[in-house]
Wavefront OBJ file of the C-alpha trace (Angstrom):
o trace
v 8.128 4.749 1.656
v 8.036 1.918 -0.265
v 5.754 -1.016 -0.351
v 7.524 -4.047 -1.881
v 4.600 -5.297 -3.823
v 3.535 -2.716 -6.430
v 4.282 1.057 -7.890
v 5.760 3.515 -10.283
v 8.430 5.562 -11.820
v 7.745 8.810 -9.898
v 7.124 8.344 -6.368
v 9.387 9.975 -4.276
v 8.977 6.920 -1.286
v 9.265 3.504 0.003
v 6.193 2.245 -2.361
v 5.405 -1.000 -3.694
v 6.424 -2.109 -6.568
v 6.337 -1.841 -9.883
v 5.612 -4.306 -12.521
v 5.271 -3.798 -15.676
v 2.553 -4.930 -17.822
v 2.145 -5.713 -21.537
v 0.044 -2.977 -22.815
v -3.247 -4.887 -24.664
v -2.609 -4.012 -28.628
v -5.120 -1.690 -29.956
v -7.539 -2.946 -32.235
v -7.628 -0.352 -34.502
v -5.783 2.843 -34.643
v -2.165 2.652 -34.633
v -0.175 1.984 -37.736
v 2.512 -0.864 -37.377
v 5.548 0.741 -39.035
v 7.665 0.881 -35.801
v 7.900 4.785 -35.835
v 6.606 6.771 -33.277
v 2.860 7.446 -34.013
v 1.979 11.138 -35.224
v -1.556 12.431 -33.964
v -4.128 9.617 -35.666
v -6.100 11.077 -38.286
v -9.898 10.263 -38.104
v -9.940 7.545 -40.046
v -7.659 5.589 -37.599
v -7.060 7.531 -34.318
v -9.558 6.305 -31.136
v -13.276 7.779 -31.768
v -13.938 11.228 -29.686
v -17.068 12.624 -28.274
v -19.455 12.895 -30.380
v -17.914 10.573 -33.799
v -18.075 7.615 -34.835
v -15.677 4.494 -33.535
v -15.227 1.380 -35.377
v -17.215 -2.186 -33.782
v -14.039 -2.851 -31.782
v -13.294 0.274 -30.418
v -17.112 0.346 -28.964
v -16.999 -3.261 -27.841
v -14.068 -1.779 -25.138
v -13.806 2.000 -25.680
v -11.726 1.606 -22.201
v -9.245 -0.772 -23.648
v -8.727 1.388 -26.688
v -7.719 3.985 -24.579
v -5.486 2.587 -22.357
v -3.657 1.038 -25.075
v -3.264 4.087 -26.823
v -1.112 5.309 -23.864
v 0.583 2.718 -23.677
v 1.544 2.404 -27.471
v 2.592 5.945 -27.018
v 4.822 5.103 -24.322
v 6.626 2.208 -26.081
v 6.907 4.348 -29.316
v 8.911 6.721 -26.795
v 10.885 3.768 -25.855
v 11.976 2.799 -28.874
v 13.174 6.061 -29.881
v 14.778 6.723 -26.699
v 16.686 3.360 -27.482
v 18.070 4.425 -30.642
v 15.062 3.228 -33.136
v 12.884 5.427 -35.148
v 12.421 8.979 -34.453
v 9.372 11.035 -34.885
v 7.422 14.127 -33.652
v 7.553 13.583 -29.692
v 5.522 16.971 -29.237
v 3.160 14.901 -32.068
v 2.857 12.128 -29.352
v 2.772 13.485 -26.002
v 0.081 15.708 -27.008
v -2.304 13.203 -25.778
v -6.127 14.130 -26.452
v -8.658 14.106 -23.184
v -10.105 10.929 -24.037
v -7.358 9.116 -24.447
v -6.119 10.114 -20.804
v -9.348 9.600 -19.011
v -9.093 6.035 -18.695
v -5.426 5.951 -18.128
v -3.735 5.364 -14.686
v -1.854 8.424 -13.183
v 1.253 6.867 -12.755
v 0.966 5.666 -16.727
v 0.746 9.022 -17.630
v 3.574 10.469 -15.339
v 5.938 7.601 -16.858
v 5.060 8.886 -20.286
v 5.561 12.205 -19.660
v 8.598 12.120 -17.952
v 10.018 9.643 -20.808
v 8.460 12.036 -23.539
v 10.661 15.210 -21.933
v 13.779 12.854 -21.956
v 13.353 12.375 -25.410
v 13.058 15.655 -26.512
v 16.269 16.737 -25.172
v 18.094 13.520 -27.258
v 20.040 14.466 -30.569
v 20.245 18.559 -28.855
v 16.545 18.963 -28.732
v 14.979 21.960 -27.106
v 12.913 21.305 -23.690
v 8.793 20.734 -23.794
v 8.050 20.936 -20.316
v 4.970 23.641 -21.480
v 3.307 21.229 -23.715
v 3.887 18.568 -21.105
v 2.114 20.733 -18.493
v -0.648 21.229 -20.581
v -1.069 17.484 -21.262
v -1.155 16.893 -17.681
v -3.373 19.598 -16.986
v -5.652 17.876 -19.180
v -5.363 14.650 -17.729
v -6.241 16.611 -14.056
v -9.668 17.703 -15.688
v -10.900 15.014 -17.121
v -9.983 11.650 -15.271
v -11.618 10.593 -12.274
v -8.109 8.444 -11.421
v -6.267 11.333 -11.019
v -4.612 11.046 -7.100
v -2.792 13.800 -7.067
v -0.009 11.697 -5.317
v 2.027 11.273 -8.573
v 1.986 13.742 -11.455
v 2.837 17.117 -9.561
v 6.214 15.506 -9.137
v 6.360 14.079 -12.259
v 6.125 17.406 -13.495
v 8.850 18.685 -10.864
v 11.179 15.670 -11.967
v 11.110 17.136 -15.507
v 12.119 20.451 -14.605
v 15.151 18.665 -12.787
v 15.796 17.019 -15.976
v 15.610 20.187 -17.987
v 18.100 21.698 -15.356
v 20.272 18.637 -15.822
v 20.605 18.951 -19.693
v 21.373 22.671 -19.563
v 23.145 22.693 -16.907
v 25.362 19.918 -18.236
v 25.376 18.451 -14.588
v 26.058 14.544 -14.507
v 24.597 15.180 -10.485
v 21.237 16.536 -11.940
v 20.648 13.696 -14.095
v 21.642 11.034 -11.858
v 19.504 12.486 -8.982
v 16.776 12.912 -11.882
v 17.290 9.435 -12.633
v 16.778 7.904 -9.135
v 13.924 9.894 -8.191
v 12.357 8.525 -11.482
v 13.182 5.101 -10.390
v 11.705 5.115 -6.665
v 9.360 2.086 -6.264
v 9.222 1.189 -9.558
v 10.915 -3.003 -9.328
v 11.226 -3.075 -13.190
v 13.134 0.337 -13.665
v 16.809 -1.089 -13.978
v 15.323 -3.296 -16.858
v 13.397 -0.530 -18.217
v 14.498 2.091 -20.950
v 15.125 4.566 -18.822
v 18.522 3.502 -17.666
v 19.900 3.134 -21.109
v 18.281 6.504 -22.376
v 19.849 8.421 -19.220
v 22.818 7.261 -20.070
v 22.560 8.288 -23.856
v 21.339 11.447 -22.911
v 24.659 12.221 -20.375
v 27.003 10.719 -23.665
v 25.520 13.336 -25.797
v 25.955 15.840 -23.877
v 29.937 15.190 -23.297
v 29.550 13.546 -19.801
v 31.023 10.325 -18.696
v 28.571 8.476 -16.764
v 28.342 5.286 -16.547
v 25.268 3.135 -16.951
v 25.531 1.895 -13.716
v 25.067 5.195 -12.589
v 21.411 5.524 -13.729
v 20.457 1.506 -12.821
v 21.949 1.487 -9.649
v 19.554 3.273 -7.894
v 18.960 3.827 -4.194
v 15.446 1.951 -4.836
v 17.710 -1.128 -5.719
v 20.173 -0.669 -3.108
v 17.199 -0.740 -0.477
v 15.235 -3.928 -2.219
v 18.836 -5.547 -1.723
v 19.023 -4.547 1.655
v 15.401 -5.684 2.591
v 16.017 -9.150 0.360
v 19.307 -9.455 3.090
v 16.767 -8.783 6.121
v 14.484 -11.093 5.125
v 16.518 -13.663 4.755
v 18.445 -12.906 8.380
v 21.539 -12.154 6.400
v 22.265 -8.828 8.492
v 25.834 -7.937 6.769
v 23.925 -8.119 3.365
v 21.369 -5.955 4.637
v 23.993 -3.568 6.270
v 25.906 -2.852 2.912
v 22.987 -2.035 0.817
v 20.889 0.069 3.190
v 24.028 2.153 3.772
v 24.462 2.997 -0.238
v 20.700 3.376 -0.480
v 20.755 5.786 2.770
v 23.588 7.919 1.614
v 21.652 8.629 -1.690
v 18.307 9.287 0.564
v 20.413 11.876 2.136
v 21.882 13.465 -0.082
v 18.880 13.602 -2.319
v 16.529 15.119 0.622
v 14.347 12.052 0.689
v 13.648 13.212 4.286
v 10.983 10.496 4.911
v 12.734 7.919 3.541
v 15.996 8.608 4.844
v 13.872 8.374 8.370
v 12.573 5.177 7.350
v 15.851 3.603 6.126
v 18.204 4.622 9.284
v 14.811 2.194 11.484
v 15.947 -0.329 8.645
v 19.941 0.278 9.150
v 19.191 -0.453 13.291
v 17.309 -3.510 12.790
v 20.116 -5.060 10.732
v 22.319 -4.244 13.370
v 20.134 -5.945 15.590
v 19.957 -8.869 13.271
v 23.859 -8.875 13.699
v 23.708 -8.280 17.586
v 25.315 -5.400 17.310
v 23.484 -3.883 19.846
v 25.584 -1.096 20.426
v 25.496 0.234 16.992
v 22.053 0.003 16.488
v 21.744 2.671 19.571
v 24.449 4.856 17.604
v 22.073 4.631 14.582
v 19.087 5.479 16.572
v 21.023 8.412 17.681
v 22.189 9.397 14.941
v 18.485 9.442 13.584
v 17.327 11.100 16.074
v 20.051 14.007 15.202
v 18.547 13.979 11.350
v 15.239 14.651 11.922
v 16.004 17.133 14.466
v 18.556 18.528 11.992
v 15.961 18.867 9.061
v 13.181 19.956 11.697
v 15.420 22.986 12.571
v 16.341 23.603 9.161
v 12.710 23.670 7.594
v 9.909 26.017 9.207
v 7.054 24.274 10.448
v 3.533 25.651 9.932
v 0.189 24.625 10.196
v -1.360 22.613 7.146
v -4.891 22.423 6.427
v -7.160 19.988 5.551
v -6.824 20.600 2.031
v -3.066 21.962 1.800
v -0.051 19.780 0.411
v 2.445 18.365 2.960
v 5.740 17.632 2.694
v 5.176 13.701 2.464
v 2.174 11.666 1.826
v 1.252 9.196 4.118
v -1.542 6.309 3.549
v -1.770 3.685 1.251
v -3.127 5.120 -2.455
v -3.306 2.824 -5.427
v -3.179 3.756 -9.414
v -3.531 0.476 -11.475
v -0.274 -0.689 -10.653
v 1.208 1.942 -8.926
v 1.102 1.795 -4.916
v 2.246 3.691 -1.884
v 2.446 4.321 1.751
v 4.877 7.382 2.227
v 6.035 9.601 -0.096
v 7.490 12.855 -0.738
v 4.800 15.205 -2.526
v 7.694 17.009 -3.659
v 11.566 16.718 -5.168
v 12.909 19.099 -2.645
v 10.663 20.063 0.598
v 11.158 23.608 1.885
v 8.947 23.677 4.976
v 7.000 21.413 6.955
v 3.583 20.893 9.117
v 3.563 19.423 11.994
v 2.148 16.549 10.296
v 4.972 16.147 8.495
v 7.241 16.191 11.415
v 5.309 13.603 13.135
v 5.749 11.071 10.302
v 9.412 11.487 10.775
v 9.178 10.986 14.289
v 7.409 7.583 13.907
v 10.207 5.822 12.870
v 12.487 8.098 15.711
v 9.822 5.981 18.118
v 10.156 2.985 16.271
v 13.791 2.586 16.618
v 13.479 3.254 20.342
v 10.791 0.587 20.866
v 13.020 -1.941 19.021
v 16.392 -1.692 20.271
v 14.575 -1.880 24.055
v 12.639 -4.945 22.786
v 15.957 -6.530 22.285
v 17.848 -5.107 24.959
v 14.942 -6.279 27.748
v 13.252 -9.079 25.690
v 10.028 -7.401 26.282
v 7.131 -8.307 24.075
v 4.961 -5.133 24.693
v 8.055 -3.103 22.864
v 8.264 -5.410 20.371
v 4.618 -4.826 19.518
v 5.056 -1.142 20.440
v 7.629 -1.144 17.509
v 5.464 -2.965 15.636
v 2.314 -1.155 15.981
v 4.037 2.395 15.472
v 5.743 1.383 11.914
v 2.598 -0.346 10.800
v 0.143 2.045 11.941
v -2.182 2.890 8.752
v -0.328 0.892 6.192
v -2.922 -1.626 4.991
v -0.631 -3.825 2.861
v 2.100 -4.400 5.622
v 1.653 -7.915 6.139
v 2.060 -8.705 2.466
v 5.288 -6.976 2.645
v 8.897 -8.799 3.746
v 8.796 -6.788 7.416
v 6.644 -9.382 9.336
v 9.366 -11.855 9.031
v 11.986 -9.407 9.563
v 10.202 -8.544 12.760
v 10.147 -12.154 13.730
v 13.435 -12.797 13.416
v 14.239 -9.840 15.788
v 12.313 -11.427 18.272
v 13.087 -14.955 17.762
v 17.008 -14.031 18.208
v 16.011 -11.499 21.847
v 13.195 -13.250 23.148
v 14.498 -16.817 23.154
v 11.109 -18.179 22.364
v 9.886 -17.422 25.609
v 6.400 -16.601 24.012
v 4.907 -16.926 20.694
v 4.774 -13.552 19.012
v 2.587 -12.890 15.811
v 4.239 -9.916 13.923
v 1.389 -10.367 11.684
v -1.268 -9.175 14.371
v -0.188 -5.044 14.537
v -2.942 -3.066 16.512
v -4.030 -1.813 13.223
v -4.488 -5.539 11.624
v -6.624 -5.822 14.725
v -8.802 -2.506 14.118
v -9.906 -4.150 10.855
v -10.708 -7.246 12.533
v -12.683 -6.053 14.805
v -14.688 -4.011 12.180
v -15.050 -7.062 10.556
v -16.922 -8.723 13.369
v -19.629 -6.159 12.843
v -21.203 -8.229 9.699
v -21.353 -11.347 12.264
v -23.204 -9.248 15.195
v -20.144 -9.899 17.217
v -21.759 -9.786 20.900
v -21.363 -6.821 23.056
v -18.704 -8.198 26.088
v -16.428 -9.544 22.467
v -16.621 -6.261 21.315
v -15.517 -4.251 23.902
v -12.736 -6.340 25.400
v -11.018 -6.016 21.706
v -11.764 -2.324 21.820
v -10.213 -1.714 24.717
v -6.979 -4.387 24.209
v -6.102 -2.455 20.950
v -6.956 1.396 22.562
v -4.238 -0.193 25.375
v -1.831 -1.204 22.600
v -2.106 2.156 20.418
v -1.803 4.403 23.758
v 1.411 2.499 24.696
v 2.666 3.194 21.042
v 1.847 6.539 22.025
v -0.522 6.331 18.962
v -3.218 8.597 20.643
v -5.171 9.497 17.702
v -5.626 5.772 17.144
v -6.244 4.977 20.907
v -8.987 7.662 20.373
v -10.563 6.221 17.136
v -10.873 2.931 17.916
v -12.806 3.510 21.226
v -15.151 5.657 19.327
v -15.766 3.027 15.977
v -16.336 0.490 18.843
v -19.069 2.677 20.311
v -20.310 3.089 17.141
v -20.857 -0.494 15.787
v -22.099 -1.211 19.590
v -24.902 1.420 19.315
v -26.015 0.081 15.802
v -25.818 -4.056 16.871
v -27.244 -3.788 20.571
v -28.736 -0.316 21.200
v -27.420 3.172 21.984
v -27.713 2.787 25.677
v -25.158 0.411 26.560
v -22.416 2.044 24.056
v -23.215 5.343 25.810
v -22.980 3.743 29.059
v -19.213 2.625 28.676
v -17.876 5.362 25.997
v -18.725 7.970 28.358
v -16.198 6.240 31.130
v -13.624 7.440 28.295
v -14.910 11.053 27.279
v -12.219 13.343 29.201
v -9.165 11.348 27.326
v -11.148 11.353 24.040
v -12.166 14.761 23.767
v -9.041 16.432 23.630
v -7.720 13.899 21.152
v -10.672 13.892 18.305
v -12.731 16.595 19.415
v -14.826 16.330 16.219
v -15.306 12.956 15.771
v -16.544 12.614 19.531
v -19.155 15.569 18.872
v -20.073 13.375 15.934
v -20.266 10.025 17.784
v -22.879 12.199 20.279
v -25.058 13.967 17.358
v -25.360 10.271 16.203
v -25.916 8.137 19.430
v -28.890 11.298 19.929
v -29.998 11.143 16.401
v -33.616 9.442 15.695
v -33.991 6.445 13.413
v -34.518 8.492 10.636
v -33.081 11.002 7.827
v -31.197 13.027 10.754
v -29.837 9.361 12.016
v -28.003 8.553 8.547
v -26.322 12.013 8.278
v -25.010 12.409 11.507
v -23.679 8.395 10.817
v -22.254 9.977 7.205
v -20.605 12.932 9.366
v -18.479 10.736 11.573
v -17.581 8.117 8.704
v -16.471 11.289 6.857
v -14.071 12.640 9.553
v -12.030 9.218 9.405
v -9.631 9.097 6.986
v -7.926 12.115 7.874
v -6.651 9.712 10.775
v -5.414 6.662 8.419
v -8.176 4.405 9.906
v -9.087 0.975 8.371
v -12.301 0.557 6.448
v -15.208 0.884 7.709
v -18.030 -1.424 7.385
v -20.666 0.383 4.576
v -23.369 -1.703 5.753
v -23.671 0.627 8.694
v -25.528 2.610 6.610
v -28.713 0.538 6.077
v -31.926 0.537 7.847
v -31.258 -3.215 9.485
v -28.424 -4.777 11.406
v -25.973 -6.569 8.768
v -27.047 -9.362 6.925
v -24.214 -9.995 4.468
v -21.975 -13.181 5.086
v -19.475 -12.620 2.727
v -16.514 -13.826 5.038
v -12.680 -12.831 4.868
v -10.524 -15.997 5.758
v -7.608 -14.810 6.637
v -3.968 -16.851 7.629
v -1.742 -14.796 9.746
v 0.878 -17.076 9.937
v -0.306 -19.691 12.102
v -3.591 -17.753 13.417
v -6.378 -18.338 11.447
v -9.198 -15.818 11.227
v -12.774 -16.233 10.145
v -14.642 -12.898 9.678
v -12.013 -11.305 12.571
v -12.701 -13.742 15.205
v -9.899 -15.963 15.696
v -10.698 -19.412 14.926
v -7.158 -21.419 15.795
v -3.948 -19.228 17.584
v -1.704 -22.534 15.933
v -3.775 -23.851 12.895
v -3.545 -27.397 12.822
v -1.040 -28.406 9.705
v -3.642 -30.469 7.825
v -5.844 -27.628 8.383
v -3.470 -25.381 7.220
v -2.169 -27.344 4.118
v -5.481 -28.329 2.839
v -6.570 -24.049 3.777
v -3.780 -22.868 1.166
v -4.688 -25.912 -1.369
v -8.364 -24.338 -1.553
v -7.569 -20.910 -1.245
v -5.085 -20.985 -4.113
v -8.065 -22.158 -6.227
v -10.448 -19.658 -4.858
v -7.992 -16.264 -5.711
v -7.270 -17.758 -9.102
v -10.822 -17.724 -9.405
v -12.373 -18.527 -13.239
v -13.309 -15.041 -14.909
v -17.133 -15.956 -14.373
v -16.158 -15.818 -10.371
v -16.924 -19.802 -9.930
v -14.533 -22.083 -7.918
v -14.065 -25.395 -9.147
v -14.102 -28.417 -6.518
v -11.060 -30.053 -6.183
v -11.677 -33.768 -5.922
v -10.664 -35.701 -2.854
v -8.260 -37.725 -5.001
v -6.167 -34.334 -6.159
v -6.423 -32.263 -2.658
v -5.197 -35.722 -1.138
v -2.601 -35.635 -3.589
v -1.269 -31.687 -2.912
v -1.467 -32.134 0.740
v -0.112 -35.454 1.227
v -2.632 -36.553 3.207
v -5.430 -39.453 2.503
v -9.419 -38.270 1.916
v -10.245 -39.634 5.136
v -8.025 -37.205 6.837
v -9.218 -34.723 4.455
v -12.498 -35.168 5.533
v -12.126 -35.487 9.550
v -9.839 -32.303 8.995
v -12.939 -30.502 6.918
v -15.297 -31.811 9.613
v -13.420 -30.660 12.615
v -12.650 -26.842 11.223
v -16.488 -26.765 10.382
v -17.795 -27.605 14.005
v -14.403 -25.500 15.674
v -16.004 -22.773 13.341
v -19.751 -22.929 14.568
v -18.538 -23.387 18.329
v -16.473 -20.068 18.061
v -19.377 -18.236 16.682
v -22.082 -19.576 18.862
v -19.861 -18.105 21.757
v -18.705 -14.771 20.656
v -21.366 -13.815 17.718
v -24.826 -13.708 17.239
v -24.825 -15.260 13.934
v -26.162 -18.265 12.374
v -22.946 -19.589 10.927
v -23.820 -22.733 8.236
v -21.932 -25.858 8.151
v -20.312 -24.987 4.655
v -19.840 -21.494 4.980
v -15.707 -21.639 4.072
v -15.491 -25.330 3.075
v -17.702 -26.704 0.426
v -18.306 -30.346 -0.803
v -17.518 -33.526 0.057
v -16.183 -35.755 -1.363
v -15.024 -32.258 -3.726
v -14.026 -29.495 -1.847
v -13.532 -25.647 -2.533
v -13.827 -22.425 -0.858
v -17.366 -21.423 -1.176
v -17.982 -18.235 -3.689
v -21.096 -17.781 -2.433
v -20.106 -17.057 1.334
v -16.702 -16.036 1.040
v -15.492 -12.726 -0.026
v -11.787 -12.720 0.624
v -9.109 -15.111 1.091
v -5.495 -14.148 2.436
v -2.737 -16.047 3.039
v -0.253 -14.043 4.996
v 1.321 -17.465 6.248
v 4.379 -18.058 3.536
v 5.150 -13.998 3.114
v 8.566 -13.555 2.502
l 1 2 3 4 5 6 7 8 9 10 11 12 13 14 15 16 17 18 19 20 21 22 23 24 25 26 27 28 29 30 31 32 33 34 35 36 37 38 39 40 41 42 43 44 45 46 47 48 49 50 51 52 53 54 55 56 57 58 59 60 61 62 63 64 65 66 67 68 69 70 71 72 73 74 75 76 77 78 79 80 81 82 83 84 85 86 87 88 89 90 91 92 93 94 95 96 97 98 99 100 101 102 103 104 105 106 107 108 109 110 111 112 113 114 115 116 117 118 119 120 121 122 123 124 125 126 127 128 129 130 131 132 133 134 135 136 137 138 139 140 141 142 143 144 145 146 147 148 149 150 151 152 153 154 155 156 157 158 159 160 161 162 163 164 165 166 167 168 169 170 171 172 173 174 175 176 177 178 179 180 181 182 183 184 185 186 187 188 189 190 191 192 193 194 195 196 197 198 199 200 201 202 203 204 205 206 207 208 209 210 211 212 213 214 215 216 217 218 219 220 221 222 223 224 225 226 227 228 229 230 231 232 233 234 235 236 237 238 239 240 241 242 243 244 245 246 247 248 249 250 251 252 253 254 255 256 257 258 259 260 261 262 263 264 265 266 267 268 269 270 271 272 273 274 275 276 277 278 279 280 281 282 283 284 285 286 287 288 289 290 291 292 293 294 295 296 297 298 299 300 301 302 303 304 305 306 307 308 309 310 311 312 313 314 315 316 317 318 319 320 321 322 323 324 325 326 327 328 329 330 331 332 333 334 335 336 337 338 339 340 341 342 343 344 345 346 347 348 349 350 351 352 353 354 355 356 357 358 359 360 361 362 363 364 365 366 367 368 369 370 371 372 373 374 375 376 377 378 379 380 381 382 383 384 385 386 387 388 389 390 391 392 393 394 395 396 397 398 399 400 401 402 403 404 405 406 407 408 409 410 411 412 413 414 415 416 417 418 419 420 421 422 423 424 425 426 427 428 429 430 431 432 433 434 435 436 437 438 439 440 441 442 443 444 445 446 447 448 449 450 451 452 453 454 455 456 457 458 459 460 461 462 463 464 465 466 467 468 469 470 471 472 473 474 475 476 477 478 479 480 481 482 483 484 485 486 487 488 489 490 491 492 493 494 495 496 497 498 499 500 501 502 503 504 505 506 507 508 509 510 511 512 513 514 515 516 517 518 519 520 521 522 523 524 525 526 527 528 529 530 531 532 533 534 535 536 537 538 539 540 541 542 543 544 545 546 547 548 549 550 551 552 553 554 555 556 557 558 559 560 561 562 563 564 565 566 567 568 569 570 571 572 573 574 575 576 577 578 579 580 581 582 583 584 585 586 587 588 589 590 591 592 593 594 595 596 597 598 599 600 601 602 603 604 605 606 607 608 609 610 611 612 613 614 615 616 617 618 619 620 621 622 623 624 625 626 627 628 629 630 631 632 633 634 635 636 637 638 639 640 641 642 643 644
């Protein structure tokens, strides 16, 4: 489903919001006449393999190629809006050299707009030509993910059908599919272009039909839920759900039912929430009853894609792999049921106020979604907890089991002590198991066994993980075998190969990124730390420094973290003077110095207790009287405390 951070016009799922970036201007090649450019002559088109290029092209080949595709899109947009016309076929017949450096979502967007422009003024379909361009991209670019372009080609076929049949419903459906995940779609050239095409076909379809799409309604509902405005959320979610169901976005509709359950719970209407959850269950059962289930091989397409993917500014977590799915795999069925289970746990959590059920709802909903922390959902879940637990316990919705897994893997780099590693792994295992996520519960134990063997020897790892062998083997037999082979392998090339085999099996199970240093011949020696603010909790390389971060330190880290994330082009981070930091945190220089000193002492104390790592004093905050996040030691600073 769409993730509110960035996305593309041709994903059929809740994807990250996409911000349209202004394309860089090419330094050579394109004419400035405002007309659609035809295929460039050899003297002014971007140089291809074996040809000479102008100095500017040679200086930055990637920029030129990317700009070329962007210029084509802009020219098509001018055509669609009634500007100068040109040869659309020539514009969309893009060379492999130009496509090679393009992001997949940009290619898809350009091809869809080309298909639409071709049908204006009574034009014929150019689908075969667009298919050749798409195939050229697939075979020439390493940036092809397979998650975007196939659906774009189906969308073009749907668009052509809408024109041939003069069907307002098909045109509206095409626009809705195109808009999924694209935050700037309503402000793009597409709504007006669709409206123009409809007018030319003699259809009375208002512009808002093409601009007020399901994704926009869902975004409005999400904004309402984030603001704890249940009524605004409900009305928008209901509008979005109607379209999702009509256009057969099965995974999106299953997710949207959960959003409706959340909205009813925010309004205090538990009976309506239960009724919505029952409707969700019936909807999923009907989909499974009417769509044959097939066994999917690892390399086959599923009806839905699950897992984070990035392509330039595009990003998704769940999306449909086809416009109108006809068959489903058992994996697809599990995805649909995932949101049914989320709703069930949420209703139980709100009815009984049990933290364990809140955790389970959170874990089922977010498992595998690495961008969850940056979405509005942690705040929405917190609204529910605040309403239904009467603040009986502190609950941090940023601390999902999946994020805890990521943090556990990070502790490898600081040589976490055995007792801490095993305790963390077992806690995560129990959370995953209670939520019904058996595969994640199994793999997190195997990951911990690998880390334990790497850091503290194989004997201890074998001893504790063997206790769970009967539980693990039926769930992930291949990974258990790979772990066993690794633990028995000698310290040689075979040892490295067995470890690689284990790592290669992990991605199929939506696991967090594994430490790349595991392949080294020696224990980790890297100290590129990750500093994270999960709401009130402060984490350093997976270790909890404060569960409730002192406000003075929180303010100081936010200011320094902002400067760190907007570092200079050469990677350097400027020091903020004590006076400047004092002004921006509203604290005296003396108070800031005391805050930093206490923070350093606490970090060193926790690392001594839980890790075999000698943390230097200024590993995170460097300098005095000026201050900065230490760029030589800190790899990443993440602030989720104010995400909305």
